[in-house]
C-alpha positions in Angstrom: 6.7 -17.5 6.4 9.0 -19.1 3.8 8.9 -19.3 0.0 8.9 -22.5 -1.9 10.2 -22.9 -5.4 7.5 -23.1 -8.0 10.1 -22.8 -10.8 13.6 -21.6 -11.2 12.8 -17.9 -11.3 10.3 -17.3 -8.6 8.6 -18.8 -5.6 5.2 -18.4 -3.8 5.0 -17.5 -0.2 3.6 -20.1 2.1 2.9 -20.0 5.8 5.2 -22.1 8.1 2.3 -24.6 8.4 3.0 -26.7 5.3 -0.7 -27.8 5.2 -1.8 -24.2 4.6 -2.6 -22.9 1.1 0.1 -20.8 -0.6 -0.5 -17.1 -0.7 -1.3 -16.5 -4.3 -1.0 -12.7 -4.0 2.6 -12.9 -2.9 5.5 -14.1 -5.1 9.2 -13.7 -4.4 12.6 -14.4 -5.7 14.3 -17.6 -4.4 16.3 -15.4 -2.0 14.5 -12.4 -0.5 16.3 -11.7 2.8 17.9 -8.5 1.5 14.5 -7.1 0.5 13.2 -7.8 4.0 16.3 -6.2 5.6 15.9 -3.1 3.5 12.2 -2.8 4.2 12.8 -3.0 7.9 15.5 -0.3 7.6 13.0 2.0 5.8 10.3 1.2 8.4 12.7 2.1 11.2 13.5 5.5 9.7 10.1 6.6 8.2 8.5 9.6 9.8 4.8 10.1 10.3 2.9 11.5 7.3 0.2 13.8 8.5 -3.2 14.1 6.9 -2.6 17.5 5.3 -4.9 17.1 2.2 -8.6 17.7 2.4 -11.5 16.7 0.2 -14.0 19.3 -0.9 -16.9 19.9 1.5 -19.4 18.3 -1.0 -17.3 15.1 -0.7 -17.3 15.1 3.1 -14.5 17.5 3.8 -12.3 14.9 5.5 -8.6 15.0 5.8 -6.3 12.4 4.2 -2.6 11.7 3.4 -1.9 12.7 -0.2 0.2 10.5 -2.5 2.9 13.2 -2.9 3.3 13.5 0.9 3.7 9.7 1.3 6.0 9.3 -1.7 8.2 12.3 -0.7 8.6 10.8 2.7 9.4 7.2 1.6 11.3 7.6 -1.7 14.6 8.8 -0.2 14.6 6.1 2.4 13.8 3.4 -0.2 16.6 4.7 -2.5 19.0 4.8 0.4 18.3 1.2 1.2 18.3 0.0 -2.4 14.6 -0.5 -3.0 12.3 0.4 -5.8 8.7 -0.4 -6.6 7.6 -1.5 -10.1 3.9 -1.3 -10.6 1.9 -3.3 -13.2 -1.8 -3.2 -14.0 -3.1 -6.8 -14.0 -6.8 -6.2 -14.6 -9.3 -3.3 -15.0 -13.1 -3.2 -14.8 -15.4 -0.2 -15.2 -19.1 -0.2 -14.2 -21.6 2.5 -14.4 -22.2 3.9 -10.9 -24.9 6.3 -11.7 -25.9 8.5 -14.6 -22.7 10.6 -14.3 -20.0 8.4 -12.6 -18.3 5.2 -13.4 -16.7 2.9 -10.7 -13.4 1.7 -11.9 -11.7 -1.3 -10.2 -8.0 -2.0 -10.9 -5.9 -4.9 -9.8 -2.2 -4.0 -9.5 0.9 -6.1 -9.0 3.7 -4.3 -7.2 7.2 -5.6 -7.3 9.3 -4.5 -4.4 12.8 -4.9 -5.8 16.2 -4.7 -4.2 19.4 -3.6 -6.0 20.6 -7.2 -5.5 17.9 -8.5 -7.8 15.9 -10.0 -5.0 12.2 -9.1 -5.0 8.8 -9.6 -3.5 5.6 -9.2 -5.6 2.3 -8.4 -4.0 -1.1 -7.5 -5.4 -3.6 -4.8 -4.4 -7.0 -3.8 -5.7 -8.1 -0.1 -5.8 -11.3 1.6 -6.9 -12.0 5.1 -8.1 -15.2 7.0 -9.1 -14.7 9.2 -12.2 -16.7 10.8 -14.9 -13.8 11.3 -17.3 -10.4 9.8 -18.1 -8.7 10.0 -14.6 -9.9 6.7 -13.0 -6.7 4.7 -13.7 -4.6 7.5 -12.3 -6.7 7.9 -9.2 -6.6 4.1 -8.6 -2.9 4.0 -9.1 -2.3 6.8 -6.6 -4.6 5.2 -4.1 -3.0 1.7 -4.5 0.6 3.0 -4.2 -0.2 5.2 -1.2 -1.9 2.3 0.6 0.9 -0.1 -0.3 3.5 2.2 1.1 1.5 3.1 4.2 0.8 -0.5 5.0 4.2 -1.9 4.0 6.1 0.5 6.2 3.3 1.0 8.8 3.5 4.8 8.4 1.8 6.6 11.2 -0.3 9.7 10.7 0.9 11.4 13.9 -2.7 11.7 15.0 -3.7 11.0 18.5 -6.6 8.8 17.6 -7.7 8.2 21.1 -8.1 11.9 21.7 -10.0 12.6 18.4 -12.0 9.5 17.5 -15.4 8.7 19.1 -14.8 11.0 22.0 -15.8 14.5 20.9 -12.1 15.6 21.2 -11.8 14.4 24.8 -9.7 11.5 26.0 -11.7 8.6 27.3 -10.6 5.7 29.4 -12.1 2.3 29.6 -14.5 2.0 32.5 -13.7 -0.7 35.0 
């Protein structure tokens, strides 16, 4: 993937196939190789982040990775490699979900910036159910956690083959 100049200040990412449509959800500085190098350095060092948080039983009682666990794992590595993330809310929408809850949808832009001034912008949409004033915060936490987990491919440390779909037993493909 390369970036083509749209103007003097930024460019849009396009696939190597010049006939393909530009990726409107990615924007980058004219030079972005230092951002990529720093992201790779972080990904090489990042440790798994286990699912140590748990939802209340009335919400399913499932385990998940909390935002603090992810940020505490990634932040020192990003700082060491000269990266920061600058979030911006681009759009919000609230819809009544039921009598008590509202579904809030938020579109974020995240700038992954390097100390050199190079950057890559990407967008993400997050949703949160809330019956008060915490929906934007919930959406922000979710979007940032998902961005970091996907950007750096952070493993959970789970042995998914041993725990998913098998009742806790390893299963092999039948030939």
